[in-house]
N, C-alpha and C positions, 0 to 999 in steps of 0.2 A: 612796330606800327598796328593803326587800328584804322579797320576798313570802315572809312565814312562812304557811306549810300546815297543818290538819292531815291524820292519814292512818290507814291504821289500822297496828299493830307488826307490824315486819315477823318473817318468822316464825322470825329467828336471835333476836333481840329479846330479852337480860338479864330484862325485864320483861317477857314473857309470859306466865310460869310464874304472877305473877296476873291476869292477867285468867284466866286458865284456873281463878282460884283462885275466880271472887266476885269479887276487888276489884277499885273502878275504877280504868280507869286511862283513860291519855290519851297520843297526840304530835304533839310538833310536828315541825317541820324547813322545813329552809332551803337551796337546793343558793346554794353559792359559788365563779366563778371562781377558786382559791384550791386551790390541793393542799396540805393540811396535815394534819398527824400527829392523832392523837387526844390525848398530850399537850399539844400546842397550842394545842387547842379546851380542853380539860380546866382550864388555865392562866387563855383567854381569861375560858372559863364564871364560875369561882369570882372572878375581879378584876374582875370589870366594876364599876361605880358604883352597878349598881343591886342587883346581889347584897353589896357591899359593905355598907349599908344594911340589908341581913336580917343579913348576920353583926356589925354593930353593934344587932342588935334583940337576936341571940342571945347578943349578952359581955350584955347589960343586964340582959335577961329572965329568964334560966335557966345563966348564970354559965360560958358555953360558946362563950370568946374562939380565932380564931384568926387569924394572918397570912395576906399574901402565900407567906410563906418556908412556910409550911402546906401552901399551893394550888402550890405547884412540886414539894415532898413526894410532895403525892397524886400529881398527876401524873406522875412517877417512879416509882409504887409503894415508897416510900420510907418510905412508914406512911400506917395502914389505918382513924384515928379524926382524923376533920378536923371542927371547932368539933360543933356538933350528930349530924355524922354517922358511923356505919362503914362503909366497905367489905363491901356483904355479898358482891358476885361481881365480879371485873373478869377481862377477856382482853386481847387486842389494841387490838380495836377499839370497845371499850367498859368500861360502870361503870357499877357500882349498887349505890345509900347507901342504907340503912336506915337515920334519924332512931335517936334514942337510946330512943324508946316506944316501935317498933318499930311503929309505923301508917302511918307511909307512906315512900315510895322516890320516889328519883329519878334516872337514868338521862341519862347521853349517849353516843350513839355517835356515831361517821362511816363513810362509805360512801366511798368512793372508784370518778366513774363517770367515764364514759368514750362520750362521742357523737358523732354527727357537728356539735355544735357543736364540739367538744373535752375535754380534760380539764375536770372541778371535783367537789367533795367536798358530799354530802349531810350536813350536821348533826342531828341528830334527839334531841330532848331529851323525854323525860316522867316520868311522873310514875305511882305509885298509888297510891293510899288503900285501906286493906287495913280491912275490914269487922268492927264492931264485934259482929253475928254472922250467920250466915248458914243461908236451910236446909237443905230437904230436898233442894231442888234445887237449894243449893249457889249461892240469890242471896243478898248480903248488904244488910243494913241497916245504914244511916249513920246517923248522928247529924243531926238538924238541924241544925245550927251549916255543918257539913259543906256539908248540900246548901243552905241561906242564902246561902254564900259561892261558890259555883263560878265563879257569873263570874268573881269579883274572879280565883277560879286561873287564868282560862281568858285574863284581861288581861294576866296576874301574869307565865303563861309563854310569850308573846309576846312579851311586852318579855325577858325575859331572853337568850331566845333571838336578834332582833334584838339585843338590846345586847350580847351577847358573840359576834352578827355585824357589826356595827359596829369592836368591838375586832382582833377578828382584821384584817378589812378594813384599819383606819389601822396595822397593826403591820405589814404588809404591803410599806405602800404605802413606810412608812418605810423600811422597809429596801429595796424597792426606788431610793428616789430615793439 
């Protein structure tokens, strides 16, 4: 099993602006002993069994269908709209998506790391929830439903990253065999 952990957002994270503006942000990461590209990470993340369940729900509940082919197009910057999201920003090793209601953000980033143990890739996944209102100090206020479901968000976020990591490792093992 992979050790999913939480951390503060890296300084160069595209999600950082939301943290600075009073939104709820989180950041999960996992280190894998495989070097992969950002494209591979995006493809793996959005084609896991767990995320496909979310894609099915989005099709049924808000008429925002998506396909695995669109995931490849998203990962290769051929499209900027995918299911219920649009690309807000992207760069070489990061992508920041905004939901169609402009309330949440989803962020993926990779970082190549070398240590005495060898080369590996750090996979980051984070979210931002934009507050309904902010006070004069810039602190956000969130609706009760968000507060009540925050435990689910934490479990689901870690599950998404774990599923993506498993998919990456399975694909890597198939290629290596």
